[in-house]
C-alpha positions as protocol buffer text, in pm:
chain_id: "A"
residue {
  index: 1
  type: MET
  ca { x: 7019 y: 1943 z: 9013 }
}
residue {
  index: 2
  type: GLU
  ca { x: 7107 y: 2033 z: 8672 }
}
residue {
  index: 3
  type: ASP
  ca { x: 7400 y: 2252 z: 8597 }
}
residue {
  index: 4
  type: GLU
  ca { x: 7271 y: 2567 z: 8455 }
}
residue {
  index: 5
  type: VAL
  ca { x: 7486 y: 2753 z: 8219 }
}
residue {
  index: 6
  type: ILE
  ca { x: 7441 y: 3124 z: 8238 }
}
residue {
  index: 7
  type: GLU
  ca { x: 7557 y: 3297 z: 7934 }
}
residue {
  index: 8
  type: PHE
  ca { x: 7641 y: 3665 z: 7951 }
}
residue {
  index: 9
  type: ILE
  ca { x: 7570 y: 3859 z: 7644 }
}
residue {
  index: 10
  type: GLU
  ca { x: 7795 y: 4155 z: 7586 }
}
residue {
  index: 11
  type: ILE
  ca { x: 7614 y: 4459 z: 7467 }
}
residue {
  index: 12
  type: PRO
  ca { x: 7852 y: 4672 z: 7265 }
}
residue {
  index: 13
  type: GLU
  ca { x: 7890 y: 5025 z: 7397 }
}
residue {
  index: 14
  type: GLU
  ca { x: 7774 y: 5287 z: 7158 }
}
residue {
  index: 15
  type: GLU
  ca { x: 8061 y: 5512 z: 7047 }
}
residue {
  index: 16
  type: LYS
  ca { x: 8000 y: 5877 z: 7133 }
}
residue {
  index: 17
  type: PRO
  ca { x: 7986 y: 6102 z: 6830 }
}
residue {
  index: 18
  type: LEU
  ca { x: 8293 y: 6315 z: 6762 }
}
residue {
  index: 19
  type: TRP
  ca { x: 8109 y: 6643 z: 6825 }
}
residue {
  index: 20
  type: LYS
  ca { x: 8018 y: 6528 z: 7178 }
}
residue {
  index: 21
  type: LYS
  ca { x: 8380 y: 6442 z: 7255 }
}
residue {
  index: 22
  type: ILE
  ca { x: 8494 y: 6782 z: 7129 }
}
residue {
  index: 23
  type: LEU
  ca { x: 8222 y: 6961 z: 7328 }
}
residue {
  index: 24
  type: ILE
  ca { x: 8316 y: 6780 z: 7649 }
}
residue {
  index: 25
  type: ALA
  ca { x: 8686 y: 6858 z: 7596 }
}
residue {
  index: 26
  type: LEU
  ca { x: 8614 y: 7228 z: 7531 }
}
residue {
  index: 27
  type: LEU
  ca { x: 8391 y: 7254 z: 7838 }
}
residue {
  index: 28
  type: GLY
  ca { x: 8662 y: 7090 z: 8047 }
}
residue {
  index: 29
  type: LEU
  ca { x: 8926 y: 7335 z: 7920 }
}
residue {
  index: 30
  type: PHE
  ca { x: 8693 y: 7629 z: 7982 }
}
residue {
  index: 31
  type: LEU
  ca { x: 8628 y: 7520 z: 8341 }
}
residue {
  index: 32
  type: LEU
  ca { x: 8999 y: 7465 z: 8399 }
}
residue {
  index: 33
  type: PHE
  ca { x: 9070 y: 7815 z: 8262 }
}
residue {
  index: 34
  type: LEU
  ca { x: 8810 y: 7967 z: 8494 }
}
residue {
  index: 35
  type: ILE
  ca { x: 8942 y: 7790 z: 8802 }
}
residue {
  index: 36
  type: LEU
  ca { x: 9307 y: 7871 z: 8729 }
}
residue {
  index: 37
  type: GLY
  ca { x: 9221 y: 8227 z: 8632 }
}
residue {
  index: 38
  type: TYR
  ca { x: 9039 y: 8281 z: 8958 }
}
residue {
  index: 39
  type: PHE
  ca { x: 9340 y: 8179 z: 9164 }
}
residue {
  index: 40
  type: LEU
  ca { x: 9625 y: 8304 z: 8943 }
}
residue {
  index: 41
  type: LEU
  ca { x: 9478 y: 8629 z: 8804 }
}
residue {
  index: 42
  type: PRO
  ca { x: 9171 y: 8756 z: 8989 }
}
residue {
  index: 43
  type: LEU
  ca { x: 8913 y: 8941 z: 8780 }
}
residue {
  index: 44
  type: ASP
  ca { x: 8976 y: 9277 z: 8947 }
}
residue {
  index: 45
  type: THR
  ca { x: 9346 y: 9250 z: 8859 }
}
residue {
  index: 46
  type: PHE
  ca { x: 9256 y: 9161 z: 8501 }
}
residue {
  index: 47
  type: ALA
  ca { x: 9018 y: 9459 z: 8480 }
}
residue {
  index: 48
  type: SER
  ca { x: 9285 y: 9681 z: 8634 }
}
residue {
  index: 49
  type: LEU
  ca { x: 9540 y: 9583 z: 8370 }
}
residue {
  index: 50
  type: ILE
  ca { x: 9289 y: 9658 z: 8095 }
}
residue {
  index: 51
  type: ASP
  ca { x: 9189 y: 9995 z: 8245 }
}
residue {
  index: 52
  type: SER
  ca { x: 9544 y: 10122 z: 8303 }
}
residue {
  index: 53
  type: GLU
  ca { x: 9840 y: 10208 z: 8080 }
}
residue {
  index: 54
  type: THR
  ca { x: 10216 y: 10198 z: 8106 }
}
residue {
  index: 55
  type: ILE
  ca { x: 10440 y: 10497 z: 8059 }
}
residue {
  index: 56
  type: LYS
  ca { x: 10634 y: 10508 z: 7730 }
}
residue {
  index: 57
  type: ASP
  ca { x: 10894 y: 10778 z: 7673 }
}
residue {
  index: 58
  type: GLY
  ca { x: 10745 y: 10989 z: 7952 }
}
residue {
  index: 59
  type: LEU
  ca { x: 10390 y: 10969 z: 7813 }
}
residue {
  index: 60
  type: VAL
  ca { x: 10084 y: 10786 z: 7947 }
}
residue {
  index: 61
  type: GLU
  ca { x: 9801 y: 10773 z: 7694 }
}
residue {
  index: 62
  type: GLN
  ca { x: 9451 y: 10683 z: 7808 }
}
residue {
  index: 63
  type: ASP
  ca { x: 9131 y: 10882 z: 7772 }
}
residue {
  index: 64
  type: VAL
  ca { x: 9362 y: 11168 z: 7865 }
}
residue {
  index: 65
  type: SER
  ca { x: 9732 y: 11204 z: 7785 }
}
residue {
  index: 66
  type: VAL
  ca { x: 9981 y: 11282 z: 8059 }
}
residue {
  index: 67
  type: ARG
  ca { x: 10343 y: 11370 z: 7979 }
}
residue {
  index: 68
  type: PHE
  ca { x: 10602 y: 11372 z: 8259 }
}
residue {
  index: 69
  type: GLU
  ca { x: 10872 y: 11638 z: 8209 }
}
residue {
  index: 70
  type: ASN
  ca { x: 11161 y: 11800 z: 8400 }
}
residue {
  index: 71
  type: GLY
  ca { x: 11244 y: 11480 z: 8589 }
}
residue {
  index: 72
  type: SER
  ca { x: 10897 y: 11461 z: 8744 }
}
residue {
  index: 73
  type: TYR
  ca { x: 10859 y: 11090 z: 8661 }
}
residue {
  index: 74
  type: GLU
  ca { x: 11192 y: 11011 z: 8828 }
}
residue {
  index: 75
  type: VAL
  ca { x: 11079 y: 11196 z: 9143 }
}
residue {
  index: 76
  type: LEU
  ca { x: 10751 y: 11004 z: 9136 }
}
residue {
  index: 77
  type: LEU
  ca { x: 10929 y: 10672 z: 9083 }
}
residue {
  index: 78
  type: GLU
  ca { x: 11159 y: 10741 z: 9379 }
}
residue {
  index: 79
  type: LYS
  ca { x: 10854 y: 10818 z: 9593 }
}
residue {
  index: 80
  type: TYR
  ca { x: 10679 y: 10500 z: 9474 }
}
residue {
  index: 81
  type: ASN
  ca { x: 10981 y: 10286 z: 9560 }
}
residue {
  index: 82
  type: SER
  ca { x: 11002 y: 10448 z: 9905 }
}
residue {
  index: 83
  type: TYR
  ca { x: 10642 y: 10353 z: 9989 }
}
residue {
  index: 84
  type: LEU
  ca { x: 10606 y: 9997 z: 9857 }
}
residue {
  index: 85
  type: SER
  ca { x: 10429 y: 9871 z: 10169 }
}
residue {
  index: 86
  type: GLU
  ca { x: 10184 y: 10161 z: 10202 }
}
residue {
  index: 87
  type: GLU
  ca { x: 10004 y: 10412 z: 9983 }
}
residue {
  index: 88
  type: PHE
  ca { x: 10126 y: 10768 z: 9932 }
}
residue {
  index: 89
  type: LYS
  ca { x: 9981 y: 11083 z: 9776 }
}
residue {
  index: 90
  type: VAL
  ca { x: 10136 y: 11370 z: 9581 }
}
residue {
  index: 91
  type: CYS
  ca { x: 10008 y: 11662 z: 9376 }
}
residue {
  index: 92
  type: LEU
  ca { x: 10130 y: 11707 z: 9020 }
}
residue {
  index: 93
  type: PHE
  ca { x: 10170 y: 12055 z: 8873 }
}
residue {
  index: 94
  type: GLY
  ca { x: 10234 y: 12179 z: 8522 }
}
residue {
  index: 95
  type: LYS
  ca { x: 10021 y: 12297 z: 8232 }
}
residue {
  index: 96
  type: TYR
  ca { x: 9741 y: 12168 z: 8012 }
}
residue {
  index: 97
  type: ASP
  ca { x: 9722 y: 12223 z: 7635 }
}
residue {
  index: 98
  type: GLY
  ca { x: 9523 y: 11916 z: 7533 }
}
residue {
  index: 99
  type: ILE
  ca { x: 9793 y: 11710 z: 7706 }
}
residue {
  index: 100
  type: TYR
  ca { x: 9862 y: 11728 z: 8078 }
}
residue {
  index: 101
  type: HIS
  ca { x: 10231 y: 11830 z: 8105 }
}
residue {
  index: 102
  type: VAL
  ca { x: 10357 y: 11742 z: 8453 }
}
residue {
  index: 103
  type: THR
  ca { x: 10661 y: 11950 z: 8546 }
}
residue {
  index: 104
  type: SER
  ca { x: 10674 y: 11921 z: 8926 }
}
residue {
  index: 105
  type: VAL
  ca { x: 10571 y: 11695 z: 9213 }
}
residue {
  index: 106
  type: TYR
  ca { x: 10447 y: 11839 z: 9542 }
}
residue {
  index: 107
  type: ASP
  ca { x: 10430 y: 11637 z: 9865 }
}
residue {
  index: 108
  type: VAL
  ca { x: 10120 y: 11682 z: 10080 }
}
residue {
  index: 109
  type: ALA
  ca { x: 10089 y: 11605 z: 10449 }
}
residue {
  index: 110
  type: MET
  ca { x: 9978 y: 11245 z: 10495 }
}
residue {
  index: 111
  type: TYR
  ca { x: 9797 y: 11173 z: 10822 }
}
residue {
  index: 112
  type: GLU
  ca { x: 9739 y: 10798 z: 10784 }
}
residue {
  index: 113
  type: GLN
  ca { x: 9892 y: 10545 z: 10550 }
}
residue {
  index: 114
  type: ALA
  ca { x: 9829 y: 10174 z: 10504 }
}
residue {
  index: 115
  type: PHE
  ca { x: 9878 y: 9926 z: 10222 }
}
residue {
  index: 116
  type: ASP
  ca { x: 9525 y: 9995 z: 10095 }
}
residue {
  index: 117
  type: HIS
  ca { x: 9453 y: 10361 z: 10176 }
}
residue {
  index: 118
  type: VAL
  ca { x: 9601 y: 10701 z: 10248 }
}
residue {
  index: 119
  type: VAL
  ca { x: 9450 y: 10996 z: 10433 }
}
residue {
  index: 120
  type: SER
  ca { x: 9608 y: 11329 z: 10345 }
}
residue {
  index: 121
  type: GLU
  ca { x: 9557 y: 11697 z: 10285 }
}
residue {
  index: 122
  type: PRO
  ca { x: 9383 y: 11781 z: 9959 }
}
residue {
  index: 123
  type: CYS
  ca { x: 9590 y: 11915 z: 9672 }
}
residue {
  index: 124
  type: PRO
  ca { x: 9595 y: 12292 z: 9612 }
}
residue {
  index: 125
  type: GLU
  ca { x: 9334 y: 12421 z: 9366 }
}
residue {
  index: 126
  type: GLU
  ca { x: 9589 y: 12479 z: 9089 }
}
residue {
  index: 127
  type: ALA
  ca { x: 9716 y: 12119 z: 9090 }
}
residue {
  index: 128
  type: LEU
  ca { x: 9667 y: 11936 z: 8761 }
}
residue {
  index: 129
  type: ILE
  ca { x: 9653 y: 11587 z: 8910 }
}
residue {
  index: 130
  type: ALA
  ca { x: 9606 y: 11444 z: 9259 }
}
residue {
  index: 131
  type: LEU
  ca { x: 9801 y: 11120 z: 9235 }
}
residue {
  index: 132
  type: HIS
  ca { x: 9823 y: 10839 z: 9487 }
}
residue {
  index: 133
  type: SER
  ca { x: 9944 y: 10483 z: 9481 }
}
residue {
  index: 134
  type: HIS
  ca { x: 9745 y: 10162 z: 9506 }
}
residue {
  index: 135
  type: PRO
  ca { x: 9858 y: 9808 z: 9583 }
}
residue {
  index: 136
  type: TYR
  ca { x: 10045 y: 9626 z: 9306 }
}
residue {
  index: 137
  type: ARG
  ca { x: 9836 y: 9592 z: 8988 }
}
residue {
  index: 138
  type: GLN
  ca { x: 9524 y: 9737 z: 9152 }
}
residue {
  index: 139
  type: CYS
  ca { x: 9481 y: 10048 z: 8936 }
}
residue {
  index: 140
  type: LEU
  ca { x: 9102 y: 10073 z: 8948 }
}
residue {
  index: 141
  type: ALA
  ca { x: 8964 y: 10379 z: 9126 }
}
residue {
  index: 142
  type: SER
  ca { x: 8769 y: 10309 z: 9442 }
}
residue {
  index: 143
  type: ALA
  ca { x: 8436 y: 10471 z: 9523 }
}
residue {
  index: 144
  type: GLN
  ca { x: 8623 y: 10704 z: 9760 }
}
residue {
  index: 145
  type: ASP
  ca { x: 8867 y: 10799 z: 9481 }
}
residue {
  index: 146
  type: LEU
  ca { x: 8576 y: 10897 z: 9257 }
}
residue {
  index: 147
  type: LYS
  ca { x: 8409 y: 11100 z: 9536 }
}
residue {
  index: 148
  type: THR
  ca { x: 8739 y: 11282 z: 9592 }
}
residue {
  index: 149
  type: LEU
  ca { x: 8762 y: 11356 z: 9218 }
}
residue {
  index: 150
  type: GLU
  ca { x: 8408 y: 11491 z: 9212 }
}
residue {
  index: 151
  type: LYS
  ca { x: 8479 y: 11721 z: 9507 }
}
residue {
  index: 152
  type: ALA
  ca { x: 8808 y: 11844 z: 9352 }
}
residue {
  index: 153
  type: GLN
  ca { x: 8636 y: 11918 z: 9021 }
}
residue {
  index: 154
  type: GLU
  ca { x: 8388 y: 12147 z: 9195 }
}
residue {
  index: 155
  type: VAL
  ca { x: 8685 y: 12379 z: 9255 }
}
residue {
  index: 156
  type: ASN
  ca { x: 8892 y: 12297 z: 8944 }
}
residue {
  index: 157
  type: PRO
  ca { x: 8691 y: 12127 z: 8664 }
}
residue {
  index: 158
  type: GLY
  ca { x: 9008 y: 12033 z: 8475 }
}
residue {
  index: 159
  type: THR
  ca { x: 9172 y: 11838 z: 8755 }
}
residue {
  index: 160
  type: LEU
  ca { x: 9235 y: 11463 z: 8737 }
}
residue {
  index: 161
  type: ILE
  ca { x: 9307 y: 11191 z: 8983 }
}
residue {
  index: 162
  type: GLY
  ca { x: 9586 y: 10953 z: 8904 }
}
residue {
  index: 163
  type: ILE
  ca { x: 9661 y: 10610 z: 9042 }
}
residue {
  index: 164
  type: MET
  ca { x: 10005 y: 10451 z: 9027 }
}
residue {
  index: 165
  type: CYS
  ca { x: 9995 y: 10075 z: 9082 }
}
residue {
  index: 166
  type: GLU
  ca { x: 10331 y: 9963 z: 8940 }
}
residue {
  index: 167
  type: PRO
  ca { x: 10653 y: 10153 z: 8874 }
}
residue {
  index: 168
  type: GLU
  ca { x: 10540 y: 10215 z: 8514 }
}
residue {
  index: 169
  type: ARG
  ca { x: 10158 y: 10166 z: 8530 }
}
residue {
  index: 170
  type: PHE
  ca { x: 9900 y: 10441 z: 8580 }
}
residue {
  index: 171
  type: SER
  ca { x: 9527 y: 10509 z: 8557 }
}
residue {
  index: 172
  type: PHE
  ca { x: 9395 y: 10861 z: 8519 }
}
residue {
  index: 173
  type: TYR
  ca { x: 9034 y: 10964 z: 8575 }
}
residue {
  index: 174
  type: SER
  ca { x: 8872 y: 11288 z: 8463 }
}
């Protein structure tokens, strides 16, 4: 039997063009961003941060402007810090002249409280804002919040609902 010599021929690999390498790297980074973003900063939290504003020198400016006066923000902050594990509701009073000037905070009877909802008495008709808290960084209004606003505006068209989701972060809906 003859010794056969098998010769392997190396076929050179074709180098991928630079644009394909860049495209693959960008797609990989995009997918990594999506995966990390999903776990580290959920989309509803991201939307909440975009839709809400922080208080600066007693003023929250969104579609409407709300100015806290006469120590009303400090009262609200104390209430927020007292109810970190459950939602609370208060009624804000004052005057409106193109800006909502909050001068006092009124406690309403709360019948049920949990970390994600509060059941309470409605605010009096003359209240400027019915404000309640939401879990940390969850400032978007729920469907129930918007139904409550609609019902309150049947009695007082100028009323707002407010949501406090951090010590200095609010969303107001008109």
